[in-house]
TIKERO-670029 format. One record per residue (C-alpha): x, y, z; residue in one letter. Coordinates in Angstrom, 1 decimal, padded with zeros to 4 digits. Each point is the difference from the previous one (the first is absolute). Example, Ala and Ser with C-alpha at 12.3 -4.5 7.8 and 13.67 -1.06 7.14 Angstrom:
! TIKERO-670029
{px: 012.3&py: -004.5&pz: 007.8&type: A}
{px: 001.4&py: 003.4&pz: -000.7&type: S}
***
This chain:
! TIKERO-670029
{px: -000.1&py: 000.0&pz: -000.1&type: L}
{px: 001.0&py: 003.7&pz: -000.1&type: K}
{px: 002.4&py: 001.3&pz: 002.8&type: L}
{px: -000.9&py: 003.7&pz: -000.2&type: S}
{px: -003.6&py: 000.2&pz: -001.6&type: D}
{px: -001.2&py: 003.3&pz: 001.7&type: N}
{px: 003.5&py: 001.7&pz: -000.4&type: L}
{px: -000.1&py: -001.0&pz: -003.7&type: G}
{px: 003.6&py: -001.2&pz: 000.1&type: E}
{px: 001.5&py: -003.1&pz: -001.5&type: V}
{px: -002.2&py: -003.0&pz: 000.4&type: G}
{px: 001.6&py: -003.5&pz: 001.1&type: F}
{px: -001.9&py: -002.8&pz: -001.4&type: G}
{px: -001.5&py: -001.4&pz: -003.1&type: S}
{px: -001.1&py: 003.2&pz: -001.3&type: A}
{px: 002.4&py: 003.0&pz: 001.1&type: P}
{px: -002.0&py: 002.4&pz: -002.1&type: I}
{px: -003.0&py: -000.5&pz: 002.4&type: W}
{px: 001.1&py: 003.0&pz: 002.0&type: T}
{px: -002.3&py: 002.9&pz: 000.3&type: S}
{px: 002.6&py: 002.3&pz: -002.0&type: N}
{px: 000.5&py: -003.0&pz: -002.5&type: V}
{px: 003.8&py: 000.3&pz: -000.1&type: N}
{px: 000.4&py: -003.4&pz: -001.1&type: G}
{px: 003.8&py: 000.3&pz: 001.1&type: L}
***
C-alpha cells in the first residue's frame, strides 16, 4: 500500500502512483 497517501509523497507498494499528488516516483 501507499506510505504517504495524505502527504501525496512517494507510495511504496504495487502502485506508487496511488498517492494524492500522483507523483509516481
